[in-house]
C-alpha positions as CSV (number, residue, x, y, z in Angstrom):
1,M,-32.2,4.3,-4.0
2,K,-31.9,2.0,-1.0
3,S,-32.3,-1.2,-3.2
4,K,-29.6,0.3,-5.6
5,L,-27.2,0.8,-2.7
6,E,-27.9,-2.7,-1.4
7,N,-27.3,-4.1,-4.9
8,L,-23.9,-2.5,-4.9
9,I,-22.9,-3.7,-1.5
10,G,-24.1,-7.2,-2.3
11,Q,-21.3,-7.3,-4.9
12,M,-18.8,-7.2,-2.0
13,I,-20.2,-10.2,-0.2
14,I,-19.5,-14.0,-0.5
15,A,-22.2,-15.8,1.5
16,G,-22.4,-19.1,3.2
17,F,-25.7,-21.1,3.3
18,R,-27.0,-24.3,4.7
19,E,-28.6,-26.3,1.9
20,D,-27.1,-28.9,-0.4
21,T,-29.9,-28.4,-2.9
22,V,-31.6,-25.2,-3.9
23,N,-34.8,-24.1,-5.7
24,E,-36.3,-20.7,-6.6
25,H,-37.6,-20.3,-3.0
26,S,-34.2,-21.0,-1.2
27,A,-33.0,-18.1,0.9
28,I,-29.6,-18.0,-0.7
29,V,-31.2,-17.8,-4.2
30,E,-33.4,-14.9,-3.0
31,Y,-30.3,-13.1,-1.5
32,I,-28.3,-13.5,-4.7
33,K,-31.2,-12.0,-6.7
34,K,-32.2,-9.3,-4.2
35,Y,-28.7,-8.1,-3.3
36,N,-26.7,-9.1,-6.4
37,L,-24.2,-11.1,-4.2
38,A,-20.7,-11.6,-5.5
39,G,-20.7,-15.3,-4.7
40,V,-21.0,-18.2,-2.3
41,I,-18.7,-20.3,-0.1
42,L,-19.1,-24.1,0.2
43,Y,-18.6,-26.1,3.4
44,D,-19.0,-29.8,3.9
45,E,-19.7,-29.5,7.7
46,D,-22.2,-27.3,9.5
47,L,-20.5,-26.5,12.8
48,E,-23.8,-26.0,14.6
49,I,-25.5,-29.1,13.2
50,G,-22.3,-31.2,13.3
51,G,-21.1,-34.2,11.3
52,T,-19.7,-34.7,7.8
53,G,-22.0,-33.8,4.9
54,S,-24.2,-31.6,7.1
55,R,-23.9,-28.5,4.9
56,N,-23.3,-28.1,1.1
57,I,-21.3,-31.1,0.0
58,S,-22.1,-34.8,-0.2
59,S,-20.8,-36.0,-3.7
60,P,-19.3,-34.7,-7.0
61,N,-22.7,-35.0,-8.8
62,Q,-24.5,-33.2,-6.0
63,I,-22.1,-30.2,-6.1
64,K,-22.4,-29.9,-9.9
65,Q,-26.2,-29.9,-9.7
66,L,-26.2,-27.4,-6.8
67,L,-24.0,-25.0,-8.7
68,K,-26.0,-25.4,-11.9
69,D,-29.2,-24.7,-10.0
70,L,-27.7,-21.7,-8.1
71,K,-26.8,-20.1,-11.3
72,H,-30.1,-21.0,-13.0
73,F,-32.5,-19.9,-10.3
74,S,-30.5,-16.7,-9.5
75,N,-29.9,-15.8,-13.1
76,K,-26.3,-15.2,-12.3
77,N,-23.4,-16.5,-14.5
78,D,-20.8,-14.4,-12.7
79,L,-20.9,-16.0,-9.2
80,L,-17.7,-16.5,-7.4
81,V,-18.0,-20.1,-6.1
82,S,-15.5,-20.4,-3.3
83,I,-14.1,-23.1,-1.1
84,D,-11.2,-23.8,1.3
85,Q,-9.4,-26.6,-0.4
86,E,-5.8,-26.5,1.0
87,G,-5.4,-30.2,1.5
88,G,-5.1,-32.2,4.7
89,E,-7.2,-31.0,7.6
90,V,-8.6,-28.0,5.6
91,C,-10.2,-30.0,2.9
92,R,-13.9,-29.6,2.1
93,L,-13.8,-32.2,-0.8
94,K,-13.1,-35.3,1.3
95,S,-12.6,-38.8,0.0
96,I,-15.6,-40.0,2.0
97,Y,-17.7,-37.9,-0.5
98,G,-16.0,-39.5,-3.5
99,F,-13.2,-37.0,-4.1
100,N,-9.5,-37.5,-4.4
101,E,-7.5,-38.1,-1.2
102,T,-5.6,-34.8,-0.6
103,P,-2.4,-34.6,1.5
104,S,-1.7,-31.5,3.6
105,W,0.3,-28.5,2.3
106,K,2.8,-29.4,5.0
107,K,3.2,-33.0,3.8
108,V,3.8,-31.7,0.2
109,G,6.4,-29.4,1.6
110,L,8.4,-32.2,3.3
111,F,9.4,-33.5,-0.2
112,K,10.8,-30.1,-1.4
113,N,10.1,-31.4,-4.8
114,E,8.7,-29.2,-7.5
115,L,7.3,-32.1,-9.5
116,I,5.4,-33.4,-6.5
117,T,4.0,-29.9,-5.8
118,Q,3.0,-29.7,-9.5
119,Q,1.2,-33.0,-9.4
120,F,-0.6,-32.1,-6.2
121,S,-1.6,-28.7,-7.5
122,D,-2.8,-30.0,-10.9
123,R,-4.9,-32.7,-9.4
124,L,-6.5,-30.3,-6.9
125,A,-7.2,-27.6,-9.5
126,E,-8.6,-30.1,-12.0
127,E,-11.1,-31.4,-9.5
128,L,-12.2,-27.9,-8.6
129,S,-12.5,-26.9,-12.3
130,D,-14.6,-30.1,-13.0
131,L,-17.1,-29.2,-10.3
132,G,-17.4,-25.5,-11.4
133,I,-15.6,-24.0,-8.4
134,N,-13.7,-20.8,-9.5
135,L,-12.2,-19.5,-6.3
136,N,-9.9,-21.4,-3.9
137,F,-8.9,-19.9,-0.5
138,A,-5.4,-21.2,-0.9
139,P,-2.4,-21.4,-0.8
140,V,-1.4,-20.7,2.8
141,L,1.6,-18.4,2.7
142,D,2.1,-18.6,6.5
143,L,5.5,-19.9,7.6
144,Y,6.0,-23.0,9.7
145,Y,6.9,-22.3,13.3
146,G,6.5,-25.8,14.8
147,E,3.7,-27.9,16.1
148,K,2.9,-25.6,19.0
149,T,1.4,-23.0,16.7
150,V,-2.1,-23.4,15.4
151,I,-1.1,-23.3,11.7
152,G,1.8,-25.7,12.3
153,N,-0.2,-28.1,14.4
154,S,-2.9,-28.4,11.7
155,Q,-0.2,-29.1,9.0
156,R,-1.3,-26.0,7.0
157,A,2.2,-24.4,6.6
158,F,4.4,-25.6,3.8
159,C,7.8,-24.9,5.4
160,S,9.8,-22.4,7.4
161,D,11.8,-21.1,4.4
162,P,10.2,-18.1,2.7
163,K,12.1,-18.7,-0.5
164,L,11.1,-22.3,-0.8
165,L,7.5,-21.6,0.1
166,T,7.4,-18.8,-2.6
167,K,8.7,-21.1,-5.3
168,H,6.1,-23.9,-4.5
169,A,3.2,-21.4,-4.0
170,E,3.9,-20.1,-7.5
171,I,3.4,-23.6,-8.9
172,F,0.1,-24.0,-7.0
173,I,-1.2,-20.6,-8.1
174,N,-0.2,-21.2,-11.8
175,A,-1.9,-24.6,-11.8
176,H,-5.1,-22.8,-10.7
177,K,-4.7,-20.0,-13.2
178,K,-4.4,-22.5,-16.0
179,R,-7.9,-23.7,-15.2
180,N,-9.4,-20.2,-14.6
181,I,-9.5,-20.6,-10.8
182,I,-8.7,-17.7,-8.6
183,S,-6.2,-18.4,-5.9
184,C,-6.2,-16.5,-2.6
185,G,-3.0,-16.2,-0.6
186,K,-3.5,-16.2,3.2
187,H,-3.2,-15.0,5.9
188,F,-1.6,-11.6,5.5
189,P,0.7,-10.3,7.0
190,G,1.5,-13.9,8.1
191,Q,0.0,-15.8,11.1
192,G,2.3,-18.8,11.1
193,S,3.8,-17.7,14.5
194,A,0.3,-17.5,16.2
195,H,-0.2,-19.8,19.2
196,G,-3.9,-18.7,19.6
197,D,-6.7,-19.5,17.2
198,T,-8.6,-16.5,15.7
199,H,-11.7,-18.7,15.5
200,E,-11.8,-18.7,19.3
201,G,-10.6,-15.3,20.3
202,L,-8.1,-12.4,19.8
203,T,-4.7,-13.7,18.8
204,D,-1.7,-11.5,19.6
205,I,1.5,-12.1,17.5
206,T,3.3,-8.9,18.7
207,K,6.2,-10.9,20.2
208,T,6.4,-13.5,17.5
209,W,5.8,-11.8,14.1
210,S,8.7,-10.5,12.0
211,V,9.2,-9.1,8.5
212,K,10.2,-12.6,7.4
213,D,6.6,-13.6,7.6
214,M,5.6,-11.1,5.0
215,L,8.3,-12.2,2.4
216,P,6.2,-14.9,0.6
217,F,3.4,-12.4,0.0
218,D,5.9,-9.7,-1.1
219,K,7.7,-12.0,-3.6
220,I,4.5,-13.3,-5.2
221,I,3.0,-9.8,-5.4
222,Q,6.2,-8.5,-7.2
223,K,5.7,-11.3,-9.8
224,N,2.1,-10.1,-10.3
225,L,0.8,-13.6,-9.6
226,L,-1.8,-13.1,-6.9
227,D,-5.2,-11.7,-7.6
228,M,-6.6,-12.0,-4.1
229,I,-5.2,-11.9,-0.6
230,M,-7.0,-12.8,2.7
231,V,-6.1,-10.8,5.7
232,S,-5.9,-12.4,9.1
233,H,-7.6,-11.4,12.4
234,T,-4.3,-11.5,14.3
235,I,-3.1,-8.4,16.1
236,D,0.5,-7.1,16.1
237,K,0.8,-4.1,18.4
238,K,4.2,-3.1,17.0
239,I,2.4,-2.3,13.7
240,D,-1.1,-1.3,14.8
241,P,-1.6,-1.0,18.6
242,N,-5.4,-0.8,18.3
243,N,-6.7,-3.1,15.5
244,P,-6.3,-6.7,14.3
245,A,-4.9,-6.9,10.7
246,S,-8.4,-7.3,9.1
247,L,-9.5,-4.0,10.6
248,S,-6.2,-2.2,10.2
249,K,-5.7,0.6,7.7
250,T,-1.9,0.5,8.5
251,I,-1.7,-3.1,7.5
252,I,-4.1,-3.2,4.5
253,T,-3.7,0.2,2.9
254,E,-0.3,1.3,4.0
255,M,1.6,-2.0,4.1
256,L,-0.2,-4.2,1.6
257,R,-1.4,-1.6,-0.9
258,N,1.2,1.2,-0.7
259,D,4.4,-0.6,0.4
260,L,4.0,-3.9,-1.4
261,G,2.0,-2.5,-4.3
262,F,-0.8,-5.1,-4.3
263,E,-3.6,-4.1,-6.7
264,G,-5.8,-7.1,-6.5
265,I,-8.8,-8.0,-4.2
266,V,-8.4,-7.8,-0.4
267,I,-10.8,-10.2,1.4
268,C,-11.3,-10.5,5.1
269,D,-11.1,-13.8,7.0
270,D,-14.7,-14.5,8.3
271,P,-15.6,-11.7,10.7
272,S,-17.9,-14.1,12.7
273,M,-14.6,-15.6,14.1
274,R,-14.6,-14.8,17.8
275,A,-11.4,-12.7,17.5
276,I,-13.8,-10.1,15.8
277,S,-17.3,-11.0,16.9
278,D,-16.5,-11.0,20.6
279,N,-14.9,-7.6,20.4
280,Y,-16.8,-5.5,17.8
281,S,-20.4,-5.0,16.7
282,L,-21.4,-5.8,13.1
283,F,-21.6,-2.1,12.4
284,E,-18.1,-1.4,13.9
285,T,-16.6,-4.4,12.1
286,F,-17.7,-3.3,8.7
287,K,-16.9,0.4,9.2
288,L,-13.4,-0.5,10.3
289,M,-12.9,-3.0,7.5
290,L,-14.1,-0.4,4.9
291,D,-11.8,2.2,6.4
292,A,-8.9,-0.3,6.3
293,G,-9.4,-1.2,2.7
294,V,-11.2,-4.5,2.6
295,D,-12.9,-5.2,-0.8
296,L,-14.7,-8.4,-0.3
297,F,-16.4,-9.8,2.8
298,C,-16.4,-13.6,3.4
299,L,-19.5,-14.2,5.5
300,G,-19.5,-18.0,5.9
301,N,-22.3,-17.9,8.5
302,N,-21.1,-21.2,9.9
303,L,-19.3,-20.6,13.2
304,I,-22.4,-19.0,14.6
305,Y,-25.4,-19.6,12.3
306,D,-27.9,-16.8,11.8
307,P,-30.6,-17.2,9.1
308,D,-30.7,-13.4,8.8
309,H,-27.0,-12.8,8.7
310,I,-26.8,-11.6,5.1
311,P,-29.6,-9.0,5.3
312,K,-28.2,-7.8,8.6
313,A,-24.7,-7.4,7.1
314,I,-26.2,-5.6,4.0
315,K,-28.2,-3.2,6.3
316,A,-25.2,-2.5,8.5
317,I,-23.0,-1.6,5.5
318,S,-25.8,0.4,3.9
319,K,-26.2,2.4,7.1
320,I,-22.4,3.2,7.0
321,V,-22.6,4.4,3.4
322,D,-25.8,6.4,4.0
323,H,-24.3,8.2,6.9
324,D,-21.1,9.2,5.0
325,K,-21.2,9.4,1.2
326,S,-17.4,9.2,1.0
327,Y,-17.8,5.4,1.5
328,E,-19.6,5.3,-1.9
329,K,-16.2,5.8,-3.6
330,K,-14.6,3.0,-1.6
331,V,-17.5,0.6,-2.5
332,M,-17.2,1.5,-6.3
333,M,-13.4,1.0,-6.2
334,S,-13.8,-2.4,-4.6
335,I,-16.4,-3.5,-7.1
336,E,-14.1,-2.4,-9.9
337,R,-11.3,-4.6,-8.5
338,I,-13.7,-7.6,-8.1
339,E,-15.1,-7.2,-11.7
340,H,-11.6,-6.8,-13.1
341,V,-10.4,-10.1,-11.5
342,K,-13.6,-11.9,-12.6
343,S,-12.9,-10.8,-16.2
344,L,-9.3,-12.1,-16.0
345,Y,-10.6,-15.5,-15.2
346,N,-13.4,-15.5,-17.8
347,I,-16.1,-15.3,-15.0
348,N,-18.9,-13.5,-16.9
349,V,-19.2,-10.0,-15.5
350,G,-22.5,-8.2,-15.3
C-alpha cells in the first residue's frame, strides 16, 4: 500500500538532479522508477558547485543523449522534461554550450513588434523541441515596475502594459503549442512589483501589488491558452494575511481556480527558496500547498542540495495523506489534471 501511495505522489513531482549523464544506477533513474516521477528539471549551473556547465547541460548532443538515456533506463516515455528558458539572464541553454544567443524577454518587449516576438518565440521553441524538452517555465507574465524591482532589474518583465504583454505572451505560448511544448505562465498573482527576492527570503508585496498585476493571467486564461501556471512565494497581506501565494488557498483555489476559472495545472515555485524553507518545515510546506490547491511540485534541489531530497519529500507527502484520507482525492484530481495536459501535448500517458 505504501509503495502504491508513493507511486501516486511521485506523479506530482518534477525533480532536479546533478548528473549530465545517467545510467541504470543513477539516483534520478532509480527515483523515476521507484516513485513514478512526473518529470525532471534541467539546469546548466549547480549553485553549490558553481560555474557554467556544472549540472545537466554542456552541449546540444549531450542533452539529447541524456534525455534519451533517462527515458530508456527509467522505462518512461511520459516524462515532463522541463527548463527555465525565458531568454536573457534566465537562460539555461547558453551560447557558450553551442545554443542560440537569446535576448531577454524585456529586450524583445522594447520593440513592441509582433513579428520580432514571433521570431524570438519560434526560434526558442524550435530549439527546445529539437532537444526533446516538452515543458518551458515561461513566459513571465509579471509586469515591469522599473529597475529597482528584482524582476525588472533582471530584464525578465516584457513591459508595464498588461494589454501589450498579453498579446505578445499569446504569440510565445502558441509558438510552443505548435511544437507540443507546454508553456507555464509565471508568477501568479504577479510579482513584478516585488523589491525582495524570494530565493533569499520572504518577499512582501502588500503595498505594491494591485489587480492590474493579475490582468495578463486573467486575459490568457479566458482565451483558454495556458495549461500551466506557476504560483509565486510572495506574500500580500491584503489578500491573505498569513500565507505566501504558493501556500494560500485564497490565492490558488479562490482567486485562480474559482474567480478566474483556471482548470490547468498549478505548479509551485521551488519550495527550497528561502522565502519558504526558512519559515516552514517540509511537512508544513507540502500540507499547506496541498490545502491551497497545488498540483505539481517543482523540486529543483539546486539552491540547497540534498541527495535525499526526493525521498524525504515523498515521505513527507505520504505522511500527510496517511494521516488524513481526504488528501487522496486531492492527489487523484491533481494527477488527472497532469495526465490531461500531457495528453493534449502528445506526451505518452501511462
